[in-house]
N, C-alpha and C positions, 0 to 999 in steps of 0.2 A: 514434606512436600506441601505446597500451597494448592488448594483446590478451589476452583471457581465454578460453582454449580450453575446449571441452567436455572433461570428464574423467570417469574412473571414480570412483565414490563409495566411501568407506570410512572407517574410524576408526583412529586410532593407538592404541597400547597403552603403558601406563606400568609402572614397576616398583613392587611393593608396598613400603610403608614399615613402621616399627614400629607396634605397636598403639596406642601413645600418640599418634603422629602421625595415625593413622587416626581416633582419637576426636576429636582437635582439628579435623581436616578435616570430620568429620561435623557437629560443632557449628557450624563456620563455614558449612557448606552450609545448615544449618537456619536460621541467622540471616539469611543472604542470601535464602533462600526466603521468610521472613517479611517481610523488607523489600520484596521485589518484590511480594508479595501486597498490600501496603499501597499500592503505587504506583497512580496513576490509570491507567485504561484497560487493566487486566490481564485477559485472557480466561480462561475457565475451563479451556480446553484448547487446546493448539497443538502441532504437531510441533516437535521440537527444543527448544532453550532460548533464552535471551536472546542476541540477535545471532548466532544459530547459522547455519552454512551450510545448504544443502539436504541434509538427512539423510533421503534417500528411496531407494526401491528402484531399483537401476540398470537395471531393465528399461525404465524410461522415460528418454528421452534428456535430456541436460543441454545446453542450448544455449550455445554460445560467443558472445562479443561482443568488440568493440573500442571503445575510447573515441576519438571523433573530435573532440570539443570539450569544454572545461570552462568553465562559465558561473558568474558570481557569484550568490550566494544569501544572503539574510539569515540569519546564524547564530543569531538569536533566534527564527526562525520555526519553530513546532512543527507541521510540515507534516502535514495530514490529508487534503487533496485537492488535485489538480493537474490542469489541463487546458490545452490549447493551442487557440486559435481565431483564425484569420486572423493568425497570427504573434505573437499576444499571449498571455501566460501569465495564468491566473487561479488563485489559490491560496486554499485554506481552511486556516486555522491554528487550533490548539486551545489548551487550558489555560484554566481559569477565571480571568476577569479579564484575559485576554490574547488571547482568540479574535478572529479577524478574517476578512474577505474582502478579497482584494487583486487589483489588476490590475497586472501587471509587464511591463516592457520585457524582451523575451527576452534580447537580447545583453548588456545591462548589469546586469540585475536591478533596475533603477531602479523604484521604486514610482510608478505613475501615478495610482492611486486606492486608497482604503482605506475600509472600513466596519468599525467596531468593534462587536462583539457585546455584548449586555448581560452583566454579570459573572456572571449566573446560568447562562449557557450555555457549553458546551464544544463549540467548532466541530468539525465532522467532514467527511464526504465531500462532494464537489461534482460536479454534473453540469449540462450545458447542454442545454436543451430549447427548440429554436427560438430565441426572443429572450429567454429567461428562464434565470437561474441558480438552481439548487436547492441549498441547503446544509443538511446534516443537523446535528443536535446529538447528543451522545453518549447521555446518560441522561435527558434532559429531554423527549424525544418531540416536540420542535418542529422543523419543517422550514420554512425561510425561502425565500421566492421573491423574486428581485431582477430588476430590469431590466438586461439586458446592456449597454445603452447608457450608463447613468450609475450603475449599482449601487444604484439607489433601491429600497428595500424595498417590495414590492408587497403581499404578504400573508403569512400564516403558516398552516400546517395542522399537525395532530398525527398521530403514528403511535404504535403500541404497541411497547414494547421499545427496545432500544438501536440507535443509528445509528452505523455505522462507514464503509463505503465506498458510493459511489453512481456509477452510469453509466446512460446512455440508449442504447438500441439502435435507436431510430427508431420504436419502438412502445410499449415499456414501460421504466419505470425498473427498474434492477437494483440491489438493495441488499444489503449484508452487515451482520451484527450481531455478528461475532466468532465465530460458530458455523461449522459445516461446510455451511451452506445458503446458496443464493442466493434472495432474496425479490424477486419480480416485482410491480410496482405500476403502477396506472394513473397516467399523468402529470398528469391533471386533478385528481383528488381523493385520490390516493395510496392508493386502495383496494387491498388485497392481492389479487393475482390467483392466484398459485401460489407454491410453494416447490420448489426443485430441490436435492437433495443433491449435494455435490461429493465425488468419490472418486478415489483414485489406487490402482490395483491392488486395488480392492475395499475399501480403507480410507478412512474419512472424513478430509477435510482441514480441521481446525478452525483458527480464527484468521484466516479470510478477512477482508481489510481493504480497502485502496484498490483501485479497479478501473479498467481501461482496455481498451476494445475496439480490437483491432489486426487488421485484415484478417479480421474475422469471429471471431477468437479473443478470449477474455476473459482478460486478465492480472490477477492478484490478488496483491498483497503478502500474505504470510502472517506475521502477528504472533505472537510477537515475534522472528521470525527475519529473516535477510537473503535469504530465498528468495521467488521469484515463481513462482506456479503458472500454467501455460498451459492454460486450460480450454475445452472445447467447450461453449458456452452452451446447446446443444440437448440434450445428454445429461448434462452435469455431470461428464464424465470428464476427468481431467487427461491431456493428451497429451505434455507436456514440462515441464521446469523451467528457470528462469533463476536462476543463483546469483550474487547481487550481493555475497556475503560478501567476496571478495578486494578488491573496490573499496571496500566500506564499512569493512573492517578497516583498510585503508591510510589512509583518511580519518580514522578515529577515533584513529589513532596521532598524526596531525598536529593534530587538533582534538578534545581530550579531552571537550569538551562535547557533541559530536555523539552522537546516539543511533541507534535502529534505522532501517533504510531504509524509506521510505514516500513514495509519490508517483510516479506514472507518467503521462506525457503523450506522445501519439503525434503525430509530424509526418508526415502522409500524403504530403506533397510529396517528402520525402527518404526516407521509410520508416524513419527513425530514431526511437529512444525518448529521452525526457528523463526521467532518474531522479534522485531526491534522497531526503532523509530528514529526520527530526525534528532540528532544530537543526544541519543541515548547512550549512557555509559555501559549498557549491558545488552546482550541478546538472550532471550529466554527460549529454552527448549520446552515445549508443551506437548502434552498428550491429550487428545480430544476424547470426550465421552460421547456415546451414542453416534458413532461414526461407522459407516457413511450414512448420510441422511437418506430418507426415502425420496424417490424421484418426485418432482413437483406435480406430476400428473397422476399420482396415485397416493393413497393414504400411507 
């Protein structure tokens, strides 16, 4: 089993080059920045850069983990939402003209059922509320309600703003829109109830994306990094971080088409997490060390 230990955070340093090389590097960085800005689903602000590890204050703990199983996953799936219910995986995928809702066999990754979204929609976060699945769309403001039993579309409702991640805490839907806020909504009509800023050491954590509740803690992928924030959903304070970058970087070396990590599902029976990413050919089952973290308002 591969183990990823908690570690101190820091940056390396490089040697300066000649002025001409610096100018070329600057031009290259500008070009890359413009290209990324044109990509779909780019947030206005997020900590770190594309595929970055957790670049955060070391006052907050960084949780270690170990990989206990590797499961197959469709490398064409642009994962936007992932959940586990009664041993079966449900996945929301994105991209215009390719978005879908899928039911998957956990062990094999075999597709058991699929619903294609209209080409005008970019699929996003996914949540289960009793016997209904709720699926967000990115910029279209459409939320789709499905029957859990047969993935039949029941109805659609609209919300203002962008849809990114979605979770249900037993009372309210919790939504992200790429900002540093959690949006709480009524599950019946999606009416906005309140907003909660998310902060780490007093600083806002922008780029909040896919969500998963784990033992009362809210885990959030932070786009466009490989970092996961462990959030107290009562206060909005980050209590710890989970750095998926070592796992994700190794996978991207083997599978160049793989993109940023996104997608967290919790297996309450084992206490393990299932994590994956956009166009990842695998889902990793990981066991956390030092879990649960201490509450953010006490040592």
